[in-house]
VOGU-3710 file (C-alpha; in Angstrom, 3 decimals, decimal comma):
1> xxxxxxxxxx> 141,523/160,228/-182,548  143,888/161,978/-180,360  143,269/163,822/-177,000  142,380/167,652/-177,303  143,533/169,546/-174,210  140,897/172,267/-175,155  138,209/169,935/-174,429  138,783/170,057/-170,531  139,075/167,219/-168,035  137,994/163,798/-169,334
11> xxxxxxxxxx> 137,996/160,412/-167,998  138,835/157,601/-170,426  137,622/154,023/-170,382  140,562/153,265/-168,029  139,379/155,569/-165,448  142,402/157,854/-165,963  142,202/161,552/-166,318  143,565/161,662/-169,916  144,317/165,413/-169,777  146,433/165,093/-166,628
21> xxxxxxxxxx> 148,343/162,391/-168,450  149,148/164,504/-171,405  150,274/167,337/-169,310  153,154/165,453/-167,914  154,869/165,505/-171,109  154,266/168,775/-172,927  156,722/167,690/-175,668  154,319/164,918/-176,988  152,327/166,425/-179,765  149,206/164,089/-179,732
31> xxxxxxxxxx> 148,012/165,573/-183,037  151,308/164,037/-184,689  150,832/160,656/-183,265  149,818/158,196/-186,210  146,756/156,054/-185,570  144,941/153,366/-187,472  141,246/153,058/-187,907  138,956/150,021/-186,780  138,584/149,362/-190,456  142,363/149,091/-190,838
41> xxxxxxxxxx> 142,701/147,015/-187,821  139,936/144,809/-189,044  142,009/144,347/-192,165  145,270/143,480/-190,406  143,498/140,829/-188,236  142,017/139,222/-191,343  145,229/139,186/-193,235  146,774/137,875/-189,959  149,459/140,552/-190,069  151,628/140,315/-186,947
51> xxxxxxxxxx> 150,853/142,881/-184,311  151,728/143,816/-180,676  148,782/145,337/-178,890  149,508/147,540/-175,779  146,151/147,939/-173,790  146,301/150,601/-171,339  143,060/150,072/-169,665  142,707/148,650/-166,343  143,297/144,810/-165,926  139,558/143,989/-165,446
61> xxxxxxxxxx> 138,571/145,697/-168,731  141,463/143,999/-170,414  140,675/140,516/-169,106  136,973/140,785/-169,998  137,637/141,912/-173,441  140,614/143,037/-175,680  141,913/142,894/-179,110  142,943/139,424/-180,094  143,624/137,250/-183,107  145,863/134,549/-184,247
71> xxxxxxxxxx> 148,803/136,910/-185,085  148,088/139,349/-182,141  150,166/139,300/-178,900  148,325/141,416/-176,364  149,861/143,057/-173,279  148,198/145,138/-170,603  149,946/148,091/-168,810  147,596/150,700/-167,160  147,989/154,278/-168,506  148,940/155,674/-165,052
81> xxxxxxxxxx> 152,276/153,809/-165,300  153,181/155,446/-168,547  151,974/158,908/-167,110  154,753/158,338/-164,399  157,236/156,761/-166,635  156,830/159,867/-169,001  157,562/162,188/-166,047  160,655/160,378/-165,091  161,958/159,549/-168,391  161,725/155,815/-168,026
91> xxxxxxxxxx> 159,200/154,979/-170,758  161,898/152,652/-172,636  162,320/150,712/-169,235  158,660/150,363/-168,667  158,002/149,123/-172,354  160,987/146,732/-172,041  159,548/145,347/-168,879  156,308/144,859/-170,527  158,044/142,684/-173,274  158,070/145,275/-175,983
101> xxxxxxxxxx> 161,411/145,541/-178,146  162,022/148,590/-180,331  163,748/146,092/-182,764  160,706/143,890/-183,122  159,360/144,088/-186,761  155,831/143,979/-185,518  154,198/147,394/-184,912  152,772/148,408/-181,555  149,152/149,398/-181,481  148,272/151,232/-178,276
111> xxxxxxxxxx> 144,596/150,799/-177,131  142,296/152,391/-174,527  138,675/152,964/-174,158  138,060/155,916/-176,354  141,627/156,339/-177,964  142,752/159,243/-175,815  145,050/157,801/-173,064  146,459/155,477/-175,855  147,286/158,288/-178,026  149,427/159,702/-175,312
121> xxxxxxxxxx> 151,085/156,262/-174,728  151,675/155,776/-178,461  153,466/159,038/-178,492  155,816/158,291/-175,599  156,530/154,975/-177,340  157,418/156,641/-180,715  159,755/159,014/-178,793  161,382/156,057/-177,152  162,040/154,488/-180,606  159,007/152,349/-181,102
131> xxxxxxxxxx> 157,027/151,734/-184,258  153,711/152,629/-182,356  150,341/153,631/-183,284  147,252/154,536/-181,699  143,800/152,715/-182,156  141,434/155,732/-183,363  138,436/155,864/-181,094  139,554/153,033/-178,942  137,608/150,000/-177,867  134,455/151,827/-178,217
141> xxxxxxxxxx> 135,058/152,534/-181,888  136,160/148,900/-182,431  132,823/147,709/-181,057  131,059/150,102/-183,475  132,821/148,876/-186,615  130,517/147,043/-188,784  131,352/145,704/-192,277  129,218/144,034/-195,142  129,984/141,844/-197,976  127,554/140,788/-200,758
151> xxxxxxxxxx> 126,911/137,176/-201,342  126,212/135,855/-205,008  122,677/134,048/-204,916  121,860/134,853/-208,443  118,942/136,859/-209,610  116,451/135,857/-206,956  117,666/138,340/-204,366  120,637/140,397/-203,186  122,153/139,159/-199,818  124,466/141,125/-197,632
161> xxxxxxxxxx> 126,424/139,412/-194,857  127,212/141,940/-191,959  130,047/141,118/-189,791  131,021/142,789/-186,423  134,589/141,793/-185,989  134,828/142,905/-182,267  132,429/140,034/-181,382  132,102/137,867/-184,278  128,432/138,381/-184,920  127,031/137,948/-188,374
171> xxxxxxxxxx> 123,656/139,147/-189,772  122,125/139,124/-193,225  119,911/141,498/-195,331  117,824/139,980/-198,114  116,728/142,422/-200,646  114,213/141,379/-203,538  111,918/143,546/-205,693  111,740/146,520/-203,419  111,399/144,529/-200,305  114,052/143,605/-197,711
181> xxxxxxxxxx> 114,422/141,363/-194,751  117,078/141,207/-192,032  118,072/138,091/-190,457  119,499/138,219/-186,734  120,063/141,855/-186,582  121,810/143,658/-183,946  120,078/146,452/-182,008  123,032/148,582/-182,192  122,927/148,802/-186,020  119,085/148,843/-186,681
191> xxxxxxxxxx> 119,455/152,153/-188,688  122,263/150,598/-190,899  119,984/147,917/-192,052  117,267/150,349/-192,857  119,779/152,595/-194,812  121,265/149,765/-196,713  117,896/148,618/-197,794  116,890/152,077/-198,859  119,994/152,369/-200,803  118,915/149,413/-202,780
201> xxxxxxxxxx> 115,625/150,927/-203,445  113,908/148,502/-200,990  111,777/148,992/-197,836  112,581/146,786/-194,824  109,531/145,102/-194,122  110,562/141,909/-192,015  113,064/141,396/-189,307  113,860/137,829/-188,357  115,469/136,142/-185,321  116,691/132,474/-185,672
211> xxxxxxxxxx> 116,380/132,174/-181,965  116,331/134,017/-178,577  120,024/135,329/-178,580  122,432/134,895/-175,548  125,214/137,063/-176,798  123,964/140,124/-178,194  120,822/142,421/-178,015  118,395/141,550/-180,843  117,568/144,448/-183,245  114,202/143,094/-184,436
221> xxxxxxxxxx> 112,032/145,650/-182,272  114,465/148,416/-183,145  113,974/147,813/-186,825  110,158/147,287/-186,277  110,073/150,759/-184,726  111,909/152,262/-187,501  110,127/150,829/-190,458  106,965/149,293/-188,910  108,528/145,908/-190,098  106,953/142,578/-189,128
231> xxxxxxxxxx> 108,908/140,681/-186,519  109,416/136,911/-187,426  110,447/134,531/-184,434  110,455/130,764/-184,059  107,143/129,641/-182,376  109,080/128,016/-179,721  110,487/131,449/-178,661  106,847/132,234/-177,343  106,990/128,919/-175,256  110,141/130,317/-173,715
241> xxxxxxxxxx> 108,247/133,402/-172,646  108,947/135,966/-175,526  106,411/138,726/-174,839  106,947/142,144/-176,325  104,820/144,490/-174,114  105,339/147,382/-176,576  102,660/145,918/-178,951  105,246/145,021/-181,805  103,604/142,624/-184,154  105,152/139,235/-183,993
251> xxxxxxxxxx> 104,723/136,382/-186,352  105,677/132,961/-184,966  106,889/130,358/-187,578  107,211/126,672/-187,627  109,080/124,173/-189,622  108,238/124,545/-193,311  106,544/127,890/-193,144  107,558/130,516/-195,751  108,432/134,112/-195,301  108,047/136,166/-198,607
261> xxxxxxxxxx> 110,501/138,934/-199,286  109,490/140,501/-202,664  109,972/137,590/-205,125  112,238/135,651/-202,709  111,104/133,107/-200,251  112,633/132,258/-196,674  111,832/128,676/-195,868  112,093/127,827/-192,052  113,787/124,699/-191,040  113,437/123,668/-187,178
271> xxxxxxxxxx> 116,913/122,994/-186,185  116,852/122,776/-182,322  119,945/121,875/-180,129  121,524/125,255/-179,285  118,178/126,248/-178,068  114,803/124,295/-178,160  113,460/126,912/-180,608  116,444/127,371/-183,000  115,222/127,795/-186,627  117,148/128,016/-189,687
281> xxxxxxxxxx> 116,121/129,603/-193,140  116,758/128,459/-196,599  116,927/130,891/-199,417  118,177/129,537/-202,814  121,565/127,636/-202,168  121,891/129,590/-198,979  121,137/128,068/-195,435  121,061/130,670/-192,720  121,807/128,395/-189,809  122,023/130,904/-186,879
291> xxxxxxxxxx> 123,740/129,261/-184,106  123,368/125,569/-185,232  126,341/125,041/-187,507  129,391/127,288/-187,962  132,250/127,317/-190,557  134,636/125,840/-187,868  132,438/124,333/-185,263  128,982/123,447/-183,926  126,602/125,001/-181,425  126,985/124,816/-177,735
301> xxxxxxxxxx> 123,816/123,350/-176,066  123,962/124,759/-172,452  122,786/128,568/-172,703  119,174/127,733/-172,386  119,034/125,158/-169,753  122,431/125,248/-168,102  124,593/122,551/-167,410  121,928/120,097/-166,189  120,085/120,270/-169,529  123,149/120,574/-171,820
311> xxxxxxxxxx> 123,370/116,822/-172,610  119,681/116,484/-173,672  120,051/119,435/-176,061  123,310/118,075/-177,275  121,504/114,758/-178,442  118,914/116,963/-179,986  121,469/118,975/-181,785  123,088/115,776/-183,020  119,753/114,646/-184,502  119,262/118,181/-186,122
321> xxxxxxxxxx> 122,601/118,177/-187,748  122,289/114,509/-189,149  118,607/114,463/-189,902  118,086/118,071/-191,080  121,123/119,956/-191,920  123,338/117,301/-193,506  120,376/116,023/-195,349  120,647/119,277/-197,518  122,733/118,922/-200,626  126,559/119,430/-200,454
331> xxxxxxxxxx> 126,412/122,417/-202,722  124,385/124,224/-199,973  126,348/127,291/-198,594  126,190/127,503/-194,769  125,628/131,162/-193,642  126,013/131,076/-189,850  125,170/133,578/-187,130  128,913/133,925/-185,966  132,479/133,355/-186,810  135,555/133,034/-184,702
341> xxxxxxxxxx> 138,786/134,913/-184,744  140,568/131,956/-186,364  138,023/131,530/-188,983  139,466/132,149/-192,607  137,122/134,002/-194,806  135,840/132,357/-198,008  137,243/133,565/-201,414  134,498/136,168/-201,635  135,375/137,592/-198,302  132,322/136,225/-196,519
351> xxxxxxxxxx> 132,248/133,535/-193,728  130,286/130,906/-195,477  131,215/127,475/-196,649  129,740/124,737/-198,521  128,035/122,012/-196,574  130,115/119,267/-198,271  133,254/120,815/-197,271  132,153/121,111/-193,675  131,017/117,434/-193,797  134,479/116,407/-194,506
361> xxxxxxxxxx> 136,325/118,960/-192,460  134,466/119,203/-189,070  135,374/116,181/-186,838  132,313/116,680/-184,722  129,955/115,728/-187,658  131,664/112,342/-188,099  131,126/111,250/-184,509  128,474/108,891/-183,423  125,794/110,294/-181,141  127,140/109,342/-177,724
371> xxxxxxxxxx> 130,690/110,454/-178,688  129,283/113,795/-180,200  127,433/114,509/-176,945  130,395/113,794/-174,902  132,699/115,927/-177,304  130,380/118,810/-177,242  129,374/119,134/-173,512  133,007/118,473/-172,426  134,410/121,275/-174,489  132,466/124,372/-173,684
381> xxxxxxxxxx> 134,041/127,820/-173,562  133,032/130,493/-171,037  129,554/131,556/-171,415  128,794/134,999/-173,089  129,302/137,918/-170,781  125,873/139,001/-169,242  124,069/136,339/-171,200  121,302/135,939/-168,584  120,479/139,719/-168,718  120,622/139,634/-172,437
391> xxxxxxxxxx> 118,202/136,809/-172,710  115,777/138,444/-170,457  116,089/141,539/-172,663  115,592/139,628/-175,697  112,468/137,879/-174,437  110,994/141,209/-173,414  111,007/140,678/-169,605  113,795/143,174/-169,134  114,395/146,793/-170,646  117,794/148,307/-170,968
401> xxxxxxxxxx> 118,636/151,652/-172,460  121,118/152,069/-175,506  124,136/152,766/-173,139  123,601/149,701/-171,047  122,748/147,672/-174,234  126,245/148,607/-175,699  128,138/147,517/-172,470  126,234/144,338/-172,088  127,116/142,769/-175,392  130,921/143,843/-175,549
411> xxxxxxxxxx> 133,124/140,997/-176,149  133,263/137,595/-177,972  129,911/135,693/-178,679  131,130/132,320/-177,256  128,042/130,674/-178,810  129,905/127,735/-180,385  131,895/124,640/-179,032  135,603/125,563/-179,232  136,854/125,201/-182,812  139,396/122,517/-181,817
421> xxx> 136,609/120,246/-180,775  135,389/120,168/-184,375  138,526/119,832/-186,188
//
């Protein structure tokens, strides 16, 4: 996506008048600037292809959230500096000062809020001899990119794993005999689940949350509004104050309860630790673990009760992992609620793993209880951005419109202990 001067004055996500920027260099043809789509960026990140990211938003936006990955080197230079450099003919000097080298084999991806200011910068860089590209649609489009892969569970059901690479959030669609359920849906993609169920000749009749999420806005109510679906939540969510004032039917479930989806059955397993009400669901050999156990780590225990209650919930998490999760067979496939940017996909492209492999691979699972608690509590990443507001909204005690909802959940989920603590 490139800037179109015919659209009039616009302000991009970095607060810069993008048309004023393009006017400083009339020889830069933005329509000819090559771009990559969010899907292509996702493919590069998953393949760990080396990439230089030049983010031209302001510093605060960059530090809050930017494109990152194991093979990514990200640099921030505000667009206004390139506007000035373009006018003075010093783009190469500015790029060099930012550490960019035209002889570097890595391509440069220019990024801004909506893909307009960055298109201008990518054009300037190409004129200066750089292999530069623009991120089509900018960070807004990156946040909207949503991918899905089908998991093999045999004839009992069809299961899709959804993946939002900008945040690492995972969700699941279970389809069986004309009925469908979505597990841990994101509000921003409610219509996607409905459409994907319909494409498989199924009606989306159940929307499940494994717990009260702190990193993204739950889509259960949005799905219910679209399809009159039943909302299923752990009973403990009601104890935490969950109360939907808009008369959405809510079914609380406890350990051992079953949720029928066509001919398939989701069986609830109480797995507290990340939160007091955290509940996993079993389907065939899949265990949807929510935020209990991940492919590279274990849950953080501080988002419900803060630092003061983290140790107690860490003890609970230890008991959950050893008495409930690890009591399942080694062939059980863990299907978590999140993945990290360093997490390698499985052979089928999904972010799942056999429990036996995790038992051997994750150091946290081999620790005794006291060592586990110390390990988990002492190695917590920053809490998810806006998590208190997100929790209030998911409980039903606060209301946000779609625009605010989109802004609230931007950035990494940070619902796990740092992966290094579990290696």
